[in-house]
C-alpha positions in Angstrom: -164.7 -169.9 117.3 -165.6 -166.6 119.1 -162.3 -166.8 121.0 -160.4 -167.1 117.7 -162.2 -164.1 116.1 -161.6 -162.1 119.3 -157.9 -162.9 119.1 -157.7 -162.0 115.4 -159.5 -158.8 116.1 -157.0 -157.9 118.8 -154.1 -158.8 116.5 -155.6 -156.6 113.7 -156.0 -153.7 116.1 -152.4 -154.0 117.3 -151.3 -154.0 113.7 -153.3 -150.8 113.0 -151.7 -149.2 116.1 -148.2 -150.2 114.9 -148.9 -148.8 111.5 -150.3 -145.6 113.0 -147.2 -145.2 115.3 -144.8 -145.9 112.4 -146.6 -143.5 110.1 -146.3 -140.7 112.7 -142.7 -141.6 113.3 -141.9 -141.3 109.7 -144.1 -138.3 108.8 -143.6 -136.3 112.0 -140.7 -137.3 114.2 -138.3 -138.3 111.4 -139.7 -136.0 108.7 -137.0 -133.4 108.8 -134.1 -135.9 109.1 -135.4 -137.9 106.1 -136.2 -134.8 104.1 -132.6 -133.5 104.6 -130.8 -136.8 104.4 -128.1 -136.6 101.7 -128.9 -140.2 100.7 -132.5 -139.1 99.9 -132.8 -139.1 96.0 -135.1 -136.0 96.2 -132.5 -134.2 98.3 -129.8 -135.0 95.8 -132.0 -134.0 92.9 -133.0 -130.7 94.5 -129.4 -130.0 95.5 -128.0 -130.7 92.0 -130.7 -128.7 90.2 -128.9 -125.6 91.4 -125.2 -124.8 91.6 -123.3 -125.5 94.8 -121.3 -122.7 96.5 -117.6 -122.3 95.8 -114.7 -123.2 98.1 -111.9 -120.7 97.7 -108.3 -120.5 99.0 -107.1 -117.6 101.1 -105.3 -116.1 98.1 -108.5 -116.3 95.9 -107.9 -119.5 94.0 -111.2 -121.3 93.3 -110.8 -124.8 94.6 -114.3 -126.2 94.1 -117.2 -125.1 92.0 -120.3 -126.3 90.2 -120.8 -126.4 86.4 -123.6 -127.3 84.1 -123.7 -131.1 83.5 -123.4 -132.2 79.9 -125.0 -135.6 80.6 -126.8 -137.4 83.4 -130.0 -136.8 85.3 -128.8 -133.8 87.3 -128.4 -130.2 86.0 -125.2 -129.4 87.8 -122.1 -131.4 88.8 -119.2 -130.6 91.2 -115.7 -130.1 89.8 -112.4 -129.4 91.5 -109.7 -127.2 90.1 -107.2 -129.6 88.4 -104.3 -127.4 89.5 -105.2 -127.7 93.2 -107.4 -130.7 93.5 -104.8 -133.1 94.7 -103.2 -130.5 97.0 -106.4 -129.7 98.8 -108.5 -132.9 98.6 -107.9 -134.0 102.2 -109.1 -130.6 103.4 -111.8 -129.7 100.9 -113.2 -133.3 100.6 -115.6 -134.2 97.8 -119.3 -134.2 97.0 -119.9 -137.5 95.3 -123.2 -138.7 93.7 -122.6 -142.2 95.1 -120.5 -141.7 98.2 -121.8 -138.5 99.6 -119.8 -135.7 101.2 -118.9 -137.0 104.7 -115.5 -135.4 105.1 -113.7 -132.1 104.7 -115.1 -128.6 104.1 -117.7 -130.0 101.7 -119.4 -131.8 104.6 -118.7 -129.5 107.5 -120.1 -126.4 105.7 -122.7 -128.2 103.5 -125.6 -126.1 104.9 -123.9 -123.0 103.5 -122.7 -124.5 100.2 -126.0 -126.1 99.2 -128.9 -124.0 97.9 -130.9 -122.7 100.8 -133.4 -119.9 101.6 -131.8 -116.5 102.0 -132.1 -115.2 105.6 -134.9 -112.6 105.6 -133.7 -109.1 106.4 -136.7 -107.3 105.1 -140.4 -107.9 104.4 -139.5 -108.3 100.7 -137.1 -111.1 101.5 -139.7 -112.7 103.6 -142.3 -112.6 100.8 -139.9 -113.6 98.0 -138.1 -116.5 99.8 -135.0 -116.2 97.6 -132.8 -119.2 97.3 -129.0 -118.6 97.6 -125.7 -120.5 98.0 -122.7 -119.2 100.0 -119.0 -119.5 99.2 -116.5 -120.6 101.8 -113.0 -119.0 101.9 -110.3 -121.0 103.6 -107.4 -119.9 105.8 -105.0 -121.8 103.5 -102.9 -120.1 100.9 -102.6 -122.2 97.7 -99.0 -121.1 97.2 -97.9 -122.2 100.7 -99.9 -125.4 100.4 -98.0 -126.2 97.2 -94.7 -125.4 98.8 -95.4 -127.5 101.9 -96.5 -130.4 99.6 -93.3 -130.1 97.6 -91.2 -130.1 100.8 -92.9 -133.2 102.0 -92.9 -135.1 98.7 -89.3 -134.2 97.9 -88.0 -134.7 101.4 -89.8 -138.0 102.0 -90.5 -139.5 98.6 -92.9 -142.5 98.8 -93.3 -142.3 102.5 -96.8 -143.4 103.3 -98.2 -141.3 106.1 -95.7 -138.4 105.9 -97.5 -135.3 107.0 -97.0 -131.6 107.7 -99.2 -129.0 109.5 -98.5 -125.3 109.5 -100.6 -123.0 111.7 -100.8 -119.5 113.2 -100.3 -120.1 116.9 -101.9 -116.8 117.7 -105.3 -117.5 116.0 -105.3 -121.2 115.3 -105.7 -120.7 111.6 -104.4 -123.6 109.6 -102.1 -122.1 106.9 -101.1 -125.4 105.2 -101.9 -129.1 105.9 -100.7 -131.9 103.7 -100.1 -135.6 103.9 -98.8 -138.2 101.5 -100.4 -140.0 99.7 -103.3 -137.8 98.7 -105.9 -138.3 96.0 -107.7 -136.6 93.1 -111.4 -135.9 94.0 -112.5 -135.4 90.4 -113.1 -139.1 89.6 -115.3 -139.3 92.8 -117.6 -136.6 91.3 -117.9 -138.1 87.9 -121.4 -138.3 86.4 -120.4 -141.8 85.4 -121.1 -144.0 88.5 -118.9 -146.7 87.2 -115.9 -144.2 87.2 -116.7 -143.2 90.8 -116.9 -146.9 91.9 -113.7 -147.9 90.2 -111.7 -145.0 91.6 -113.2 -145.5 95.1 -112.4 -149.2 95.1 -108.8 -148.5 94.0 -108.2 -146.0 96.7 -110.0 -147.9 99.4 -107.7 -150.9 98.7 -104.8 -148.7 99.8 -106.2 -148.9 103.4 -104.1 -152.0 103.6 -101.1 -149.7 103.7 -100.2 -146.8 106.1 -101.3 -143.5 104.7 -104.6 -144.3 103.1 -105.1 -141.3 100.8 -108.9 -141.0 101.5 -108.0 -140.3 105.2 -106.5 -136.9 105.9 -103.2 -138.1 107.4 -102.4 -134.8 109.0 -105.3 -135.0 111.4 -106.8 -138.5 111.0 -103.8 -140.7 111.6 -101.8 -141.0 114.8 -98.2 -142.1 115.5 -96.0 -142.3 118.6 -94.6 -138.8 119.0 -91.3 -139.9 120.7 -89.2 -137.2 122.2 -91.3 -134.4 120.8 -93.6 -135.3 123.6 -90.9 -134.3 126.1 -92.2 -130.7 125.7 -95.4 -131.9 127.5 -93.4 -133.8 130.1 -91.2 -130.7 130.7 -94.4 -128.6 131.0 -95.6 -130.9 133.8 -92.3 -130.4 135.7 -92.3 -126.6 135.3 -96.1 -126.3 136.2 -96.5 -128.8 139.0 -93.1 -130.0 140.4 -90.7 -127.1 140.8 -88.6 -129.3 143.0 -87.8 -131.5 140.0 -86.7 -128.3 138.1 -84.0 -127.7 140.6 -82.5 -131.2 140.3 -79.4 -132.3 138.4 -80.0 -135.5 136.6 -77.3 -138.2 136.4 -75.2 -138.7 133.2 -76.2 -142.2 132.2 -76.8 -144.2 129.0 -79.7 -146.3 130.3 -82.0 -146.9 133.2 -83.5 -150.1 134.7 -87.3 -150.3 134.4 -88.8 -151.5 137.7 -91.1 -154.6 137.9 -90.0 -155.9 134.5 -88.7 -159.3 135.5 -85.3 -160.8 136.0 -83.2 -159.7 134.3 -85.1 -156.4 134.2 -85.7 -154.3 131.0 -83.3 -151.5 130.2 -84.5 -148.2 128.7 -81.5 -147.0 126.7 -80.7 -143.6 125.2 -80.5 -143.3 121.4 -77.4 -145.2 120.3 -76.5 -145.8 124.0 -75.1 -142.3 124.3 -74.6 -140.9 127.8 -76.2 -137.6 128.8 -77.6 -135.8 131.9 -77.6 -132.5 133.7 -80.3 -129.9 134.4 -83.8 -130.1 133.2 -82.9 -127.7 130.3 -79.9 -129.8 129.4 -81.7 -133.1 129.3 -84.4 -131.6 127.1 -81.8 -130.0 124.8 -79.9 -133.3 124.6 -83.2 -135.4 124.6 -82.0 -137.8 127.3 -84.4 -140.7 127.3 -83.2 -142.4 130.5 -83.4 -139.3 132.6 -86.8 -138.3 131.2 -88.1 -141.8 132.0 -87.0 -141.1 135.6 -88.8 -137.7 135.4 -92.0 -139.5 134.4 -91.7 -141.8 137.4 -91.1 -138.9 139.8 -94.0 -136.9 138.3 -96.5 -139.7 138.8 -99.4 -140.6 136.6 -102.0 -138.0 137.9 -99.7 -135.1 137.1 -98.5 -136.3 133.7 -102.0 -137.4 132.6 -103.4 -134.0 133.6 -100.7 -132.1 131.7 -101.2 -134.2 128.6 -104.9 -133.6 128.6 -104.4 -129.9 129.0 -102.6 -130.0 125.7 -105.5 -131.8 124.1 -104.6 -135.5 124.4 -107.3 -138.0 125.2 -109.9 -135.8 123.5 -111.0 -134.9 120.0 -109.5 -131.7 118.6 -112.3 -129.3 117.6 -111.1 -128.8 114.0 -113.9 -127.6 111.7 -114.3 -130.8 109.7 -116.6 -133.6 110.5 -115.9 -134.8 114.0 -115.7 -138.5 113.1 -112.7 -137.8 110.8 -110.5 -136.2 113.5 -108.4 -138.8 115.3 -107.9 -138.6 119.1 -104.3 -138.3 120.2 -103.9 -140.7 123.0 -102.1 -140.7 126.3 -102.8 -143.2 129.1 -105.2 -142.7 131.9 -104.4 -142.7 135.6 -106.0 -146.2 135.9 -103.9 -147.6 133.0 -100.7 -146.5 134.9 -101.8 -147.6 138.4 -99.9 -150.9 138.2 -97.7 -150.0 135.3 -94.8 -147.8 136.3 -92.6 -148.9 133.4 -95.5 -147.9 131.0 -95.5 -144.4 132.7 -91.8 -144.1 132.3 -92.0 -145.0 128.6 -94.9 -142.7 128.1 -93.0 -139.8 129.5 -90.7 -140.0 126.4 -93.6 -140.3 124.0 -93.5 -144.1 123.6 -95.6 -147.0 125.0 -99.2 -146.2 124.0 -98.8 -142.5 123.4 -99.9 -141.5 119.9 -100.5 -138.1 118.3 -101.5 -136.6 115.0 -99.3 -134.1 113.2 -102.0 -131.5 113.9 -101.8 -132.3 117.7 -98.1 -131.8 117.8 -98.2 -128.6 115.7 -100.7 -127.4 118.3 -98.2 -128.3 121.1 -95.6 -126.2 119.5 -98.1 -123.4 118.9 -99.2 -123.4 122.5 -95.7 -122.8 123.7 -95.4 -120.0 121.1 -98.7 -118.5 122.3 -97.8 -118.1 125.9 -99.4 -121.4 127.0 -102.8 -120.9 125.4 -103.8 -123.5 122.8 -106.0 -121.9 120.2 -108.9 -123.8 118.4 -107.7 -124.8 115.0 -109.8 -123.9 112.0 -109.7 -124.0 108.1 -112.6 -121.6 107.5 -111.8 -117.9 107.3 -115.1 -116.5 106.2 -118.3 -117.3 104.3 -119.9 -114.8 101.8 -123.0 -115.0 99.6 -122.9 -114.9 95.9 -123.1 -111.1 96.0 -120.0 -110.9 98.2 -121.9 -110.0 101.4 -120.3 -111.4 104.6 -122.4 -114.2 106.0 -120.1 -115.6 108.7 -116.4 -115.2 109.7 -114.3 -117.2 112.1 -113.5 -115.5 115.4 -110.3 -117.0 117.0 -110.9 -118.5 120.3 -108.8 -120.4 122.9 -109.4 -124.1 123.3 -107.1 -124.9 126.3 -104.9 -123.1 128.8 -102.1 -125.7 128.9 -99.5 -123.7 130.9 -98.8 -120.4 132.5 -97.1 -117.7 130.3 -94.0 -118.1 132.5 -93.8 -121.8 131.8 -94.3 -121.2 128.1 -91.5 -118.6 128.1 -89.1 -121.1 129.9 -90.1 -123.8 127.4 -89.4 -121.5 124.5 -85.9 -120.8 125.8 -85.3 -124.6 126.3 -86.5 -125.3 122.7 -84.3 -122.5 121.4 -81.4 -124.5 122.9 -82.6 -127.6 121.0 -82.3 -125.7 117.8 -79.0 -123.9 118.5 -77.0 -126.6 120.4 -79.1 -129.7 120.9 -80.6 -132.5 118.7 -81.7 -130.0 116.0 -78.4 -128.1 115.9 -77.3 -127.1 112.4 -80.7 -127.3 110.8 -81.8 -123.7 111.0 -79.9 -120.4 110.5 -79.5 -118.6 113.8 -81.1 -115.5 112.3 -84.4 -117.3 112.1 -84.6 -117.6 115.9 -86.3 -121.0 115.8 -87.5 -123.0 118.8 -87.7 -126.8 118.1 -88.0 -130.3 119.5 -87.0 -133.5 117.7 -88.7 -136.8 118.1 -87.4 -140.3 117.1 -90.0 -142.8 118.2 -88.7 -146.4 118.2 -91.3 -148.6 116.6 -91.5 -152.2 118.0 -88.7 -152.0 120.5 -86.9 -149.7 123.0 -83.3 -150.8 122.5 -80.3 -148.9 121.3 -80.7 -150.2 117.7 -84.4 -150.0 116.7 -85.7 -151.6 113.5 -87.9 -148.7 112.6 -88.5 -145.2 113.8 -91.2 -142.6 113.4 -89.4 -139.3 113.0 -90.7 -135.9 114.1 -89.7 -132.3 114.3 -91.9 -129.6 115.8 -90.9 -125.9 115.7 -92.0 -122.3 115.9 -90.4 -119.1 114.7 -89.4 -116.4 115.2 -89.3 -116.7 119.0 -91.0 -113.6 120.6 -92.8 -112.6 117.5 -94.0 -115.9 116.3 -95.6 -116.1 112.9 -95.9 -119.8 112.5 -95.8 -123.3 114.2 -94.9 -126.4 112.2 -95.0 -130.2 112.8 -93.7 -132.8 110.4 -93.9 -136.6 110.9 -92.4 -139.4 108.8 -93.6 -142.8 110.0 -91.8 -146.1 109.8 -88.3 -145.0 108.7 -85.1 -147.1 108.9 -83.9 -147.6 112.5 -80.9 -145.3 111.9 -83.2 -142.4 111.1 -83.8 -139.5 113.5 -86.2 -136.6 113.6 -83.4 -134.2 113.0 -82.0 -135.9 109.9 -85.2 -136.9 108.2 -87.9 -134.4 109.3 -85.5 -131.5 110.0 -84.8 -130.6 106.3 -88.5 -130.6 105.5 -89.3 -128.2 108.4 -86.3 -126.0 107.3 -87.7 -125.8 103.8 -91.2 -124.9 105.1 -89.9 -122.2 107.4 -87.7 -120.8 104.7 -90.7 -120.5 102.4 -92.8 -118.8 105.1 -90.2 -116.5 106.7 -88.9 -115.6 103.2 -92.3 -114.8 101.9 -93.3 -112.8 104.9 
């Protein structure tokens, strides 16, 4: 009997210790995280008892604000400008009662937007403890965002996943970023939870299709970049293998891939056309067979290193929640160790190479900026409700991808693409455009693919670059090319920008 009582006493003591530990864990260790968790009803109630800061475009258009609620348990509710809500939803995000604010500017700059104690600059501030909200101004001009959206929607009607990114290569500022389809965030901030649920469910069901609108297709979805990746491969040659720069590559229509069985696989140029020549000529003509040979000659270590210096295999530090930014992928040295055919296909942007529109805009921007890849950003500045500057973005480099000499050579090569190569005839000569097309064959690498993902990346004007652009159209008919499908969209975007400036 005594033994049982002793055991029960020990058990009760252990229970008390467990309760003590858990109470300290909740009340001390996790107190701050629980107190600030957006899912905490008290946090929501406190946050919505005061207005939330505004989100404003670069040209002063109010994109998101808070208004007094006419119904419901909260005093304020979030609303999005109906004239810009759909245009900016994948950048601004949403602040939903039910689903939170885990993406876009709403999430990334939540600590500024939500009511918070004003930083003390005087004894009076310290004593009064004034609560304030801050307003976030974006780098994106609403007129340009609308023009880019119109160019994408009219140039690629109904194409799920079609995306465009426009950035300033000198600062990394995103000037426009749009993908199709998009969504209206206003139903997601309805005071009626049934409305929120119904809209969320309807949009989530679109995940079954490419281009889910709740995902920001411009930076959250990745596709094979095809020949637009040859800019990276050419960089590797110019940077690390000058001997390959001096070579003349054979005029061929296809190449045999080693170690691919009997009969071996053939990697064929687009429509089995024959081309070859100098490094510049094979880039201008976009010779797949020769670039596959270049990839084999470069070797995995060199090509992997160069890809990573452009930002592949790592997450781009865009100022939105990190989990929503897709990693653009290139293989690793280990993955190519026993896979030379894979390396050869990867050198032309196929195999397992995938990239977001943002990544490829940054590739073009890096060449334009002398080999320096700037950190992309959508926040320009943050001001308090009295207009005082709280924070502003300072442009900063992310990567040094190439030397300035390599970048200058690449710019010349890409000018050739626009003037006499695969992008010839798209841009007026006076615009002084440097470009690279990409036509990634989806599902096969034969002369007659079933589907293609079509790219065009560009920057202009060369030498005094104002803008870098990338446009991607996934899963197009096999006869499509980056020049014929994405080219007119890029042309329209550059016309809007260069004309306005």
